[in-house]
N, CA, C and O atoms as a CHARMM CRD file, in Angstrom:
* protein
*
  344
    1    1 MET  N    -21.96800 -14.00500  31.42600 PROA 1      0.00000
    2    1 MET  CA   -22.35800 -13.22900  30.85900 PROA 1      0.00000
    3    1 MET  C    -21.37500 -12.22400  30.28800 PROA 1      0.00000
    4    1 MET  O    -21.21200 -12.02700  29.08400 PROA 1      0.00000
    5    2 LEU  N    -20.54900 -11.42700  31.56500 PROA 2      0.00000
    6    2 LEU  CA   -20.53900 -10.11300  30.72600 PROA 2      0.00000
    7    2 LEU  C    -18.94600 -11.23400  29.99200 PROA 2      0.00000
    8    2 LEU  O    -18.33200 -10.43800  29.28200 PROA 2      0.00000
    9    3 LYS  N    -18.29200 -12.45900  29.95600 PROA 3      0.00000
   10    3 LYS  CA   -17.25200 -13.20100  29.63900 PROA 3      0.00000
   11    3 LYS  C    -16.89100 -13.37600  28.98700 PROA 3      0.00000
   12    3 LYS  O    -15.70600 -13.55200  28.70700 PROA 3      0.00000
   13    4 ILE  N    -18.04400 -13.41600  28.28300 PROA 4      0.00000
   14    4 ILE  CA   -18.95000 -14.04300  26.52500 PROA 4      0.00000
   15    4 ILE  C    -18.18200 -12.42000  25.61500 PROA 4      0.00000
   16    4 ILE  O    -17.39600 -12.41400  24.66800 PROA 4      0.00000
   17    5 ILE  N    -19.12000 -10.57300  26.76300 PROA 5      0.00000
   18    5 ILE  CA   -19.47700 -10.38600  25.52700 PROA 5      0.00000
   19    5 ILE  C    -17.77300  -9.58100  25.55900 PROA 5      0.00000
   20    5 ILE  O    -17.53700  -8.88100  24.57400 PROA 5      0.00000
   21    6 ILE  N    -16.39700  -9.70200  26.88200 PROA 6      0.00000
   22    6 ILE  CA   -15.20300  -9.61700  26.83400 PROA 6      0.00000
   23    6 ILE  C    -14.50300 -10.41800  25.26600 PROA 6      0.00000
   24    6 ILE  O    -13.79100 -10.08200  24.32000 PROA 6      0.00000
   25    7 TYR  N    -15.25200 -11.66600  25.75600 PROA 7      0.00000
   26    7 TYR  CA   -13.72600 -12.58100  24.76500 PROA 7      0.00000
   27    7 TYR  C    -14.33800 -11.84900  23.12500 PROA 7      0.00000
   28    7 TYR  O    -13.56200 -11.31600  22.33300 PROA 7      0.00000
   29    8 VAL  N    -15.53800 -11.95000  22.93000 PROA 8      0.00000
   30    8 VAL  CA   -16.09000 -11.33700  21.57600 PROA 8      0.00000
   31    8 VAL  C    -15.00400  -9.98600  21.37400 PROA 8      0.00000
   32    8 VAL  O    -14.10700  -9.68600  20.58600 PROA 8      0.00000
   33    9 VAL  N    -15.46800  -9.55400  22.22800 PROA 9      0.00000
   34    9 VAL  CA   -14.80000  -7.31500  21.84700 PROA 9      0.00000
   35    9 VAL  C    -12.86500  -8.19100  22.19600 PROA 9      0.00000
   36    9 VAL  O    -12.03500  -7.34200  22.52200 PROA 9      0.00000
   37   10 LEU  N    -12.48000  -9.21800  22.14300 PROA 10     0.00000
   38   10 LEU  CA   -11.35600  -9.06300  22.73600 PROA 10     0.00000
   39   10 LEU  C    -10.90800  -9.84800  20.99700 PROA 10     0.00000
   40   10 LEU  O     -9.89900  -9.48400  20.39400 PROA 10     0.00000
   41   11 ALA  N    -11.52400 -10.53700  20.63900 PROA 11     0.00000
   42   11 ALA  CA   -10.90700 -11.39700  19.25400 PROA 11     0.00000
   43   11 ALA  C    -11.78700 -10.41100  18.19900 PROA 11     0.00000
   44   11 ALA  O    -11.49800 -10.67600  17.03200 PROA 11     0.00000
   45   12 TYR  N    -12.57500  -9.56900  18.30400 PROA 12     0.00000
   46   12 TYR  CA   -13.08100  -8.86200  16.53100 PROA 12     0.00000
   47   12 TYR  C    -11.66500  -8.22500  16.67000 PROA 12     0.00000
   48   12 TYR  O    -10.85300  -8.74600  15.90500 PROA 12     0.00000
   49   13 PHE  N    -11.08700  -7.07300  17.57600 PROA 13     0.00000
   50   13 PHE  CA    -9.80600  -6.20900  17.98200 PROA 13     0.00000
   51   13 PHE  C     -8.76800  -7.45400  17.55500 PROA 13     0.00000
   52   13 PHE  O     -7.78300  -6.83400  17.15200 PROA 13     0.00000
   53   14 VAL  N     -8.55800  -8.45600  17.46700 PROA 14     0.00000
   54   14 VAL  CA    -7.01200  -9.94800  17.51600 PROA 14     0.00000
   55   14 VAL  C     -7.71300  -9.65000  15.68400 PROA 14     0.00000
   56   14 VAL  O     -7.03400  -8.93100  14.95100 PROA 14     0.00000
   57   15 TYR  N     -8.53400 -10.02500  15.34200 PROA 15     0.00000
   58   15 TYR  CA    -9.07600  -9.66400  13.49700 PROA 15     0.00000
   59   15 TYR  C     -8.71200  -8.30600  13.01800 PROA 15     0.00000
   60   15 TYR  O     -7.90900  -7.99200  12.13900 PROA 15     0.00000
   61   16 ARG  N     -9.39300  -7.63400  13.70000 PROA 16     0.00000
   62   16 ARG  CA    -8.94100  -6.48200  13.40000 PROA 16     0.00000
   63   16 ARG  C     -7.08100  -5.23200  12.70700 PROA 16     0.00000
   64   16 ARG  O     -6.84800  -4.25100  12.00100 PROA 16     0.00000
   65   17 ILE  N     -6.27300  -6.32300  13.63400 PROA 17     0.00000
   66   17 ILE  CA    -5.30200  -6.34700  13.79400 PROA 17     0.00000
   67   17 ILE  C     -4.60500  -7.08000  12.22600 PROA 17     0.00000
   68   17 ILE  O     -4.25000  -6.56700  11.16500 PROA 17     0.00000
   69   18 PHE  N     -4.63200  -8.22600  12.63500 PROA 18     0.00000
   70   18 PHE  CA    -4.67200  -9.58700  11.83000 PROA 18     0.00000
   71   18 PHE  C     -5.08300  -8.72400  10.13300 PROA 18     0.00000
   72   18 PHE  O     -4.17700  -8.59300   9.31000 PROA 18     0.00000
   73   19 LYS  N     -6.06900  -8.37400   9.92400 PROA 19     0.00000
   74   19 LYS  CA    -6.38000  -8.16300   8.77800 PROA 19     0.00000
   75   19 LYS  C     -5.98400  -6.87900   8.42500 PROA 19     0.00000
   76   19 LYS  O     -5.99000  -6.85900   7.19400 PROA 19     0.00000
   77   20 GLY  N     -5.62000  -5.72400   8.88600 PROA 20     0.00000
   78   20 GLY  CA    -4.99300  -4.30200   9.05100 PROA 20     0.00000
   79   20 GLY  C     -3.02900  -4.74500   8.32700 PROA 20     0.00000
   80   20 GLY  O     -2.46400  -4.05100   7.48300 PROA 20     0.00000
   81   21 LEU  N     -2.37000  -6.11500   9.02900 PROA 21     0.00000
   82   21 LEU  CA    -0.98500  -6.39200   8.59600 PROA 21     0.00000
   83   21 LEU  C     -1.27900  -7.80700   7.94000 PROA 21     0.00000
   84   21 LEU  O     -0.81600  -8.73100   8.60900 PROA 21     0.00000
   85   22 PHE  N     -1.76900  -8.08900   7.08600 PROA 22     0.00000
   86   22 PHE  CA    -2.15600  -9.17400   6.22500 PROA 22     0.00000
   87   22 PHE  C     -2.62700  -8.52700   4.85800 PROA 22     0.00000
   88   22 PHE  O     -2.60600  -9.18200   3.81600 PROA 22     0.00000
   89   23 SER  N     -3.15900  -6.87800   4.92200 PROA 23     0.00000
   90   23 SER  CA    -4.23400  -6.84100   3.89100 PROA 23     0.00000
   91   23 SER  C     -2.71600  -5.63300   2.79800 PROA 23     0.00000
   92   23 SER  O     -1.78100  -4.86600   3.02900 PROA 23     0.00000
   93   24 ASN  N     -3.66000  -6.44400   1.32300 PROA 24     0.00000
   94   24 ASN  CA    -3.49800  -5.75900   0.54500 PROA 24     0.00000
   95   24 ASN  C     -2.57500  -3.84400   0.13600 PROA 24     0.00000
   96   24 ASN  O     -1.77500  -3.23400  -0.57400 PROA 24     0.00000
   97   25 ASN  N     -3.74900  -3.74900   1.51300 PROA 25     0.00000
   98   25 ASN  CA    -4.19300  -1.95600   0.93600 PROA 25     0.00000
   99   25 ASN  C     -5.08300  -1.29600   0.16300 PROA 25     0.00000
  100   25 ASN  O     -5.47900  -0.13100   0.16800 PROA 25     0.00000
  101   26 LYS  N     -5.41000  -2.54100  -0.71800 PROA 26     0.00000
  102   26 LYS  CA    -5.63300  -1.29700  -2.26500 PROA 26     0.00000
  103   26 LYS  C     -7.08700  -0.74100  -2.31500 PROA 26     0.00000
  104   26 LYS  O     -8.13400  -0.88200  -2.94600 PROA 26     0.00000
  105   27 GLY  N     -6.33100   0.26400  -0.86500 PROA 27     0.00000
  106   27 GLY  CA    -7.41000   1.38200  -1.14400 PROA 27     0.00000
  107   27 GLY  C     -7.80600   2.38900  -2.26100 PROA 27     0.00000
  108   27 GLY  O     -7.97500   2.17800  -3.46200 PROA 27     0.00000
  109   28 ILE  N     -7.89000   3.33300  -1.67700 PROA 28     0.00000
  110   28 ILE  CA    -8.51500   4.28700  -2.49500 PROA 28     0.00000
  111   28 ILE  C     -6.90300   5.60000  -2.81400 PROA 28     0.00000
  112   28 ILE  O     -6.63400   6.40300  -1.92000 PROA 28     0.00000
  113   29 GLU  N     -5.95200   5.57400  -4.30400 PROA 29     0.00000
  114   29 GLU  CA    -4.61200   5.57200  -4.44800 PROA 29     0.00000
  115   29 GLU  C     -4.45000   7.23300  -4.85800 PROA 29     0.00000
  116   29 GLU  O     -4.92600   7.54700  -5.94900 PROA 29     0.00000
  117   30 LYS  N     -3.88100   8.18000  -4.13500 PROA 30     0.00000
  118   30 LYS  CA    -4.25100   9.07900  -4.69500 PROA 30     0.00000
  119   30 LYS  C     -2.48000   9.34000  -5.71200 PROA 30     0.00000
  120   30 LYS  O     -1.52700   8.56200  -5.75400 PROA 30     0.00000
  121   31 ALA  N     -2.67700  11.04200  -6.55300 PROA 31     0.00000
  122   31 ALA  CA    -1.85000  10.98700  -7.02200 PROA 31     0.00000
  123   31 ALA  C     -0.96100  11.01200  -7.44900 PROA 31     0.00000
  124   31 ALA  O     -1.10100  12.23500  -7.48800 PROA 31     0.00000
  125   32 GLY  N      0.50500  10.77900  -8.12900 PROA 32     0.00000
  126   32 GLY  CA     1.68400  11.63500  -7.30200 PROA 32     0.00000
  127   32 GLY  C      1.84700  12.60100  -6.55900 PROA 32     0.00000
  128   32 GLY  O      2.36200  12.34200  -5.47100 PROA 32     0.00000
  129   33 SER  N      1.64800  13.38500  -6.71700 PROA 33     0.00000
  130   33 SER  CA     2.72600  14.49800  -5.42000 PROA 33     0.00000
  131   33 SER  C      1.22200  15.17100  -4.60200 PROA 33     0.00000
  132   33 SER  O      0.36800  15.81000  -5.21600 PROA 33     0.00000
  133   34 GLY  N      1.16600  14.88600  -3.27600 PROA 34     0.00000
  134   34 GLY  CA    -0.22600  15.91100  -3.25100 PROA 34     0.00000
  135   34 GLY  C     -1.17000  15.44200  -3.52000 PROA 34     0.00000
  136   34 GLY  O     -2.14400  16.06100  -3.09100 PROA 34     0.00000
  137   35 GLY  N     -1.43200  14.38300  -4.18700 PROA 35     0.00000
  138   35 GLY  CA    -3.10000  14.05800  -4.25000 PROA 35     0.00000
  139   35 GLY  C     -4.03000  14.81000  -5.90400 PROA 35     0.00000
  140   35 GLY  O     -4.96200  14.22700  -6.45800 PROA 35     0.00000
  141   36 VAL  N     -3.43700  16.17700  -6.37200 PROA 36     0.00000
  142   36 VAL  CA    -4.22000  16.46900  -7.19200 PROA 36     0.00000
  143   36 VAL  C     -4.36800  16.13900  -8.56900 PROA 36     0.00000
  144   36 VAL  O     -3.46300  16.46100  -9.33800 PROA 36     0.00000
  145   37 ILE  N     -5.41100  15.52200  -9.00800 PROA 37     0.00000
  146   37 ILE  CA    -5.67100  14.66300 -10.45500 PROA 37     0.00000
  147   37 ILE  C     -5.52600  16.11900 -10.94600 PROA 37     0.00000
  148   37 ILE  O     -5.05100  16.83900 -10.06700 PROA 37     0.00000
  149   38 ASP  N     -5.79300  16.73600 -12.07100 PROA 38     0.00000
  150   38 ASP  CA    -6.14200  18.09300 -12.69200 PROA 38     0.00000
  151   38 ASP  C     -6.51200  19.31700 -12.02500 PROA 38     0.00000
  152   38 ASP  O     -6.80600  19.35600 -10.83000 PROA 38     0.00000
  153   39 GLU  N     -6.49800  20.26700 -12.75600 PROA 39     0.00000
  154   39 GLU  CA    -5.96600  21.59700 -12.17600 PROA 39     0.00000
  155   39 GLU  C     -7.39500  22.11700 -13.01100 PROA 39     0.00000
  156   39 GLU  O     -7.52600  21.66300 -14.14800 PROA 39     0.00000
  157   40 MET  N     -8.65600  23.21300 -12.40400 PROA 40     0.00000
  158   40 MET  CA    -9.42500  24.03100 -13.14300 PROA 40     0.00000
  159   40 MET  C     -9.50200  24.40600 -13.43200 PROA 40     0.00000
  160   40 MET  O     -9.82400  25.25100 -12.59700 PROA 40     0.00000
  161   41 VAL  N     -9.56400  25.08800 -14.75500 PROA 41     0.00000
  162   41 VAL  CA    -9.74400  26.41200 -15.33500 PROA 41     0.00000
  163   41 VAL  C    -10.95300  26.56300 -15.73300 PROA 41     0.00000
  164   41 VAL  O    -11.80700  25.73800 -16.05700 PROA 41     0.00000
  165   42 GLN  N    -10.96100  28.51900 -15.64400 PROA 42     0.00000
  166   42 GLN  CA   -12.20800  29.52600 -15.54000 PROA 42     0.00000
  167   42 GLN  C    -12.50700  28.93100 -17.14800 PROA 42     0.00000
  168   42 GLN  O    -11.71000  28.03900 -17.43700 PROA 42     0.00000
  169   43 ASP  N    -13.57100  29.27800 -18.32200 PROA 43     0.00000
  170   43 ASP  CA   -14.70100  29.91500 -19.31600 PROA 43     0.00000
  171   43 ASP  C    -14.02100  30.85200 -18.38800 PROA 43     0.00000
  172   43 ASP  O    -13.97200  30.85700 -17.15800 PROA 43     0.00000
  173   44 PRO  N    -13.09500  32.27800 -19.99500 PROA 44     0.00000
  174   44 PRO  CA   -13.61600  33.82800 -19.22500 PROA 44     0.00000
  175   44 PRO  C    -15.16500  34.54400 -19.93100 PROA 44     0.00000
  176   44 PRO  O    -15.74600  35.61600 -19.76100 PROA 44     0.00000
  177   45 ILE  N    -15.42100  33.35900 -20.75200 PROA 45     0.00000
  178   45 ILE  CA   -16.50400  33.70500 -21.16500 PROA 45     0.00000
  179   45 ILE  C    -17.87700  34.05400 -20.91900 PROA 45     0.00000
  180   45 ILE  O    -18.47100  35.13200 -20.92600 PROA 45     0.00000
  181   46 CYS  N    -18.42900  32.20800 -20.57900 PROA 46     0.00000
  182   46 CYS  CA   -19.23100  32.24000 -19.53000 PROA 46     0.00000
  183   46 CYS  C    -19.26700  31.41800 -18.50500 PROA 46     0.00000
  184   46 CYS  O    -20.16100  30.82500 -17.90200 PROA 46     0.00000
  185   47 LYS  N    -17.63900  31.53100 -18.39000 PROA 47     0.00000
  186   47 LYS  CA   -17.33000  31.92000 -16.06700 PROA 47     0.00000
  187   47 LYS  C    -17.80500  30.57400 -15.70100 PROA 47     0.00000
  188   47 LYS  O    -18.47300  30.53300 -14.66800 PROA 47     0.00000
  189   48 THR  N    -17.49700  28.85800 -16.66500 PROA 48     0.00000
  190   48 THR  CA   -17.61500  28.16400 -16.51300 PROA 48     0.00000
  191   48 THR  C    -16.01700  27.01300 -16.19600 PROA 48     0.00000
  192   48 THR  O    -15.03300  26.74100 -16.88400 PROA 48     0.00000
  193   49 TYR  N    -16.44000  26.65200 -14.93200 PROA 49     0.00000
  194   49 TYR  CA   -15.36900  25.34500 -14.46900 PROA 49     0.00000
  195   49 TYR  C    -14.75500  23.98200 -15.05000 PROA 49     0.00000
  196   49 TYR  O    -15.11100  22.88000 -14.63400 PROA 49     0.00000
  197   50 ILE  N    -13.64300  24.20000 -16.21800 PROA 50     0.00000
  198   50 ILE  CA   -13.91300  22.45000 -16.38900 PROA 50     0.00000
  199   50 ILE  C    -11.40900  22.34000 -16.31300 PROA 50     0.00000
  200   50 ILE  O    -10.34300  22.94900 -16.39700 PROA 50     0.00000
  201   51 PRO  N    -12.30100  20.70800 -16.04200 PROA 51     0.00000
  202   51 PRO  CA   -10.42200  19.93500 -16.15400 PROA 51     0.00000
  203   51 PRO  C     -9.97100  21.50000 -17.03500 PROA 51     0.00000
  204   51 PRO  O    -10.71300  22.41100 -17.40200 PROA 51     0.00000
  205   52 ARG  N     -8.35200  21.33400 -17.18200 PROA 52     0.00000
  206   52 ARG  CA    -8.11700  21.95400 -18.20800 PROA 52     0.00000
  207   52 ARG  C     -6.62900  20.93000 -19.47400 PROA 52     0.00000
  208   52 ARG  O     -5.94800  21.25800 -20.44600 PROA 52     0.00000
  209   53 ARG  N     -6.82200  19.58900 -18.58200 PROA 53     0.00000
  210   53 ARG  CA    -7.13000  18.46200 -19.90100 PROA 53     0.00000
  211   53 ARG  C     -7.56300  18.72600 -21.18500 PROA 53     0.00000
  212   53 ARG  O     -7.12400  18.90100 -22.32200 PROA 53     0.00000
  213   54 ASP  N     -9.25200  18.66300 -20.16100 PROA 54     0.00000
  214   54 ASP  CA   -10.41200  18.75300 -21.03000 PROA 54     0.00000
  215   54 ASP  C    -10.71800  20.15200 -22.04400 PROA 54     0.00000
  216   54 ASP  O    -11.27100  19.93900 -23.12400 PROA 54     0.00000
  217   55 ALA  N    -10.30200  21.74300 -21.62400 PROA 55     0.00000
  218   55 ALA  CA   -10.75000  22.76300 -22.84400 PROA 55     0.00000
  219   55 ALA  C     -9.30000  22.90700 -23.10100 PROA 55     0.00000
  220   55 ALA  O     -8.12800  22.55700 -22.95600 PROA 55     0.00000
  221   56 GLN  N    -10.20700  23.66400 -23.58000 PROA 56     0.00000
  222   56 GLN  CA   -10.32200  24.15700 -25.36200 PROA 56     0.00000
  223   56 GLN  C     -8.14700  25.36000 -25.36600 PROA 56     0.00000
  224   56 GLN  O     -8.93500  26.24900 -25.04200 PROA 56     0.00000
  225   57 LYS  N     -7.32000  25.72300 -25.39100 PROA 57     0.00000
  226   57 LYS  CA    -6.63000  26.25000 -25.49500 PROA 57     0.00000
  227   57 LYS  C     -5.96500  26.58600 -26.37700 PROA 57     0.00000
  228   57 LYS  O     -5.30500  25.92700 -27.18000 PROA 57     0.00000
  229   58 ARG  N     -6.26800  28.73800 -26.14100 PROA 58     0.00000
  230   58 ARG  CA    -5.53600  28.95900 -27.55300 PROA 58     0.00000
  231   58 ARG  C     -4.91600  30.83700 -26.78600 PROA 58     0.00000
  232   58 ARG  O     -5.35300  31.78700 -26.13600 PROA 58     0.00000
  233   59 ALA  N     -4.07500  30.51100 -27.24900 PROA 59     0.00000
  234   59 ALA  CA    -2.89800  32.21100 -27.10100 PROA 59     0.00000
  235   59 ALA  C     -2.71200  33.57900 -27.98300 PROA 59     0.00000
  236   59 ALA  O     -1.94500  34.08200 -28.80400 PROA 59     0.00000
  237   60 ILE  N     -4.23900  33.91900 -27.08200 PROA 60     0.00000
  238   60 ILE  CA    -4.41200  35.72400 -27.71500 PROA 60     0.00000
  239   60 ILE  C     -3.75300  36.54800 -26.71200 PROA 60     0.00000
  240   60 ILE  O     -3.79300  36.65400 -25.48600 PROA 60     0.00000
  241   61 GLY  N     -2.94800  37.25600 -27.96500 PROA 61     0.00000
  242   61 GLY  CA    -2.24600  38.19200 -26.98000 PROA 61     0.00000
  243   61 GLY  C     -0.66300  38.48400 -26.14100 PROA 61     0.00000
  244   61 GLY  O     -0.07900  39.46200 -25.67600 PROA 61     0.00000
  245   62 GLY  N     -0.47400  37.39400 -26.24100 PROA 62     0.00000
  246   62 GLY  CA     0.83700  37.08900 -25.83100 PROA 62     0.00000
  247   62 GLY  C     -0.32600  35.95000 -24.73600 PROA 62     0.00000
  248   62 GLY  O      0.03300  34.77300 -24.77100 PROA 62     0.00000
  249   63 ASN  N     -1.19900  36.14300 -24.12200 PROA 63     0.00000
  250   63 ASN  CA    -1.59800  35.12400 -22.78600 PROA 63     0.00000
  251   63 ASN  C     -2.25100  33.45500 -23.38700 PROA 63     0.00000
  252   63 ASN  O     -2.56300  33.07400 -24.51600 PROA 63     0.00000
  253   64 ASP  N     -2.25600  32.78700 -22.08400 PROA 64     0.00000
  254   64 ASP  CA    -2.88100  31.90800 -22.60900 PROA 64     0.00000
  255   64 ASP  C     -4.24700  31.29000 -22.08800 PROA 64     0.00000
  256   64 ASP  O     -4.20500  30.95900 -20.90300 PROA 64     0.00000
  257   65 TYR  N     -5.46400  31.06600 -22.74900 PROA 65     0.00000
  258   65 TYR  CA    -6.98700  31.06500 -22.36800 PROA 65     0.00000
  259   65 TYR  C     -7.24200  29.35700 -22.40800 PROA 65     0.00000
  260   65 TYR  O     -6.65100  28.30200 -22.63800 PROA 65     0.00000
  261   66 PHE  N     -8.07500  29.70200 -22.15700 PROA 66     0.00000
  262   66 PHE  CA    -8.04900  28.14400 -21.62100 PROA 66     0.00000
  263   66 PHE  C    -10.31200  28.47100 -21.44200 PROA 66     0.00000
  264   66 PHE  O    -10.85600  29.34000 -20.76100 PROA 66     0.00000
  265   67 PHE  N    -11.05100  27.32400 -22.39600 PROA 67     0.00000
  266   67 PHE  CA   -12.00300  27.81200 -23.29100 PROA 67     0.00000
  267   67 PHE  C    -12.41200  26.48500 -23.14200 PROA 67     0.00000
  268   67 PHE  O    -11.76700  25.45300 -23.32600 PROA 67     0.00000
  269   68 CYS  N    -14.46500  26.77100 -22.50600 PROA 68     0.00000
  270   68 CYS  CA   -14.92900  24.75900 -23.18500 PROA 68     0.00000
  271   68 CYS  C    -15.33900  24.24700 -23.66800 PROA 68     0.00000
  272   68 CYS  O    -15.95700  23.19300 -23.51900 PROA 68     0.00000
  273   69 SER  N    -15.06100  24.99000 -24.57100 PROA 69     0.00000
  274   69 SER  CA   -15.57200  25.83200 -26.55000 PROA 69     0.00000
  275   69 SER  C    -14.51200  25.70700 -27.33600 PROA 69     0.00000
  276   69 SER  O    -13.28200  25.72100 -27.27400 PROA 69     0.00000
  277   70 ASN  N    -15.42500  25.57300 -28.13700 PROA 70     0.00000
  278   70 ASN  CA   -14.70400  26.15400 -30.02000 PROA 70     0.00000
  279   70 ASN  C    -15.44700  27.27700 -29.74700 PROA 70     0.00000
  280   70 ASN  O    -14.88900  28.12600 -29.05300 PROA 70     0.00000
  281   71 GLU  N    -16.65200  27.50800 -30.14700 PROA 71     0.00000
  282   71 GLU  CA   -17.73200  28.59500 -29.68500 PROA 71     0.00000
  283   71 GLU  C    -17.18500  29.42200 -28.65900 PROA 71     0.00000
  284   71 GLU  O    -16.93800  30.55500 -29.07100 PROA 71     0.00000
  285   72 CYS  N    -17.00700  29.29400 -27.87000 PROA 72     0.00000
  286   72 CYS  CA   -16.79000  30.42700 -26.58500 PROA 72     0.00000
  287   72 CYS  C    -14.99700  30.95600 -27.06700 PROA 72     0.00000
  288   72 CYS  O    -14.79700  32.15800 -27.24200 PROA 72     0.00000
  289   73 ALA  N    -13.87000  29.98800 -27.23000 PROA 73     0.00000
  290   73 ALA  CA   -12.95700  30.45900 -27.96700 PROA 73     0.00000
  291   73 ALA  C    -12.87800  31.57100 -28.92900 PROA 73     0.00000
  292   73 ALA  O    -12.26000  32.60300 -28.66600 PROA 73     0.00000
  293   74 SER  N    -13.79000  31.28200 -30.57100 PROA 74     0.00000
  294   74 SER  CA   -14.38300  32.59200 -31.08200 PROA 74     0.00000
  295   74 SER  C    -15.52100  32.80100 -30.88100 PROA 74     0.00000
  296   74 SER  O    -16.32700  32.74100 -31.81000 PROA 74     0.00000
  297   75 LYS  N    -15.73500  32.97300 -30.16500 PROA 75     0.00000
  298   75 LYS  CA   -16.80800  34.97500 -28.85900 PROA 75     0.00000
  299   75 LYS  C    -15.21500  35.56400 -28.44700 PROA 75     0.00000
  300   75 LYS  O    -14.55900  36.60600 -28.44400 PROA 75     0.00000
  301   76 PHE  N    -15.13600  34.49400 -28.19800 PROA 76     0.00000
  302   76 PHE  CA   -13.60400  35.72000 -27.26500 PROA 76     0.00000
  303   76 PHE  C    -12.23300  35.83800 -27.81500 PROA 76     0.00000
  304   76 PHE  O    -11.42900  36.42000 -27.08700 PROA 76     0.00000
  305   77 GLU  N    -11.86400  35.45600 -28.80800 PROA 77     0.00000
  306   77 GLU  CA   -11.09300  36.20500 -30.02400 PROA 77     0.00000
  307   77 GLU  C    -11.51600  37.10800 -30.87900 PROA 77     0.00000
  308   77 GLU  O    -10.67700  37.92700 -31.25600 PROA 77     0.00000
  309   78 ILE  N    -13.39500  37.24200 -31.59700 PROA 78     0.00000
  310   78 ILE  CA   -14.46400  38.33000 -32.13500 PROA 78     0.00000
  311   78 ILE  C    -14.10200  39.18900 -31.07200 PROA 78     0.00000
  312   78 ILE  O    -13.30700  40.01000 -31.52800 PROA 78     0.00000
  313   79 GLU  N    -14.33100  39.41000 -29.73600 PROA 79     0.00000
  314   79 GLU  CA   -14.45700  40.24700 -28.89400 PROA 79     0.00000
  315   79 GLU  C    -12.76400  41.39300 -28.42900 PROA 79     0.00000
  316   79 GLU  O    -12.43800  42.57800 -28.37100 PROA 79     0.00000
  317   80 ASN  N    -12.01600  39.65400 -28.15300 PROA 80     0.00000
  318   80 ASN  CA   -10.98900  40.88100 -28.18700 PROA 80     0.00000
  319   80 ASN  C    -11.28300  41.13900 -29.12500 PROA 80     0.00000
  320   80 ASN  O    -12.49400  41.35800 -29.12200 PROA 80     0.00000
  321   81 LYS  N    -10.58200  41.34200 -30.64400 PROA 81     0.00000
  322   81 LYS  CA   -10.06900  42.27700 -32.40800 PROA 81     0.00000
  323   81 LYS  C    -11.00000  43.20000 -32.20100 PROA 81     0.00000
  324   81 LYS  O    -10.94100  44.20400 -32.91000 PROA 81     0.00000
  325   82 LYS  N    -12.36800  43.06600 -30.92200 PROA 82     0.00000
  326   82 LYS  CA   -12.80400  44.43300 -31.62400 PROA 82     0.00000
  327   82 LYS  C    -11.92400  45.22400 -30.17200 PROA 82     0.00000
  328   82 LYS  O    -10.89000  45.86400 -30.36300 PROA 82     0.00000
  329   83 GLU  N    -12.26900  45.12300 -29.36700 PROA 83     0.00000
  330   83 GLU  CA   -10.89800  45.88300 -28.40800 PROA 83     0.00000
  331   83 GLU  C     -9.78000  46.24100 -28.70700 PROA 83     0.00000
  332   83 GLU  O     -9.11300  46.70600 -27.78300 PROA 83     0.00000
  333   84 GLU  N     -9.32200  46.18800 -29.69800 PROA 84     0.00000
  334   84 GLU  CA    -7.85300  46.18000 -29.94100 PROA 84     0.00000
  335   84 GLU  C     -8.21700  47.81100 -31.46300 PROA 84     0.00000
  336   84 GLU  O     -7.75800  48.95000 -31.54900 PROA 84     0.00000
  337   85 SER  N     -9.39700  46.87800 -32.49200 PROA 85     0.00000
  338   85 SER  CA    -9.03900  47.74100 -33.12700 PROA 85     0.00000
  339   85 SER  C     -9.88200  49.22300 -32.46600 PROA 85     0.00000
  340   85 SER  O     -9.83100  50.20100 -33.21300 PROA 85     0.00000
  341   86 ASN  N    -10.40900  49.35100 -31.52200 PROA 86     0.00000
  342   86 ASN  CA   -10.87500  50.84300 -30.76800 PROA 86     0.00000
  343   86 ASN  C    -10.25600  51.12700 -30.05000 PROA 86     0.00000
  344   86 ASN  O    -10.46700  52.17000 -29.43000 PROA 86     0.00000
């Protein structure tokens, strides 16, 4: 009985070795360098984190700001104008 168990375990290991050698390695692929897909940025108004590629970008006062929506961007611009006038 012990011989059968040893043969089964040995056959399993041989199977795994051959499967690893001849597989196409179709696992999870990482993006380019470092595996980072997209940077998360924080909306300064509602403090929500959003992917940089989906954010509304505005250059205000020489700085780039990222917003989750046009509403937050407009609100920030209004608040920024109020601060500049004071």
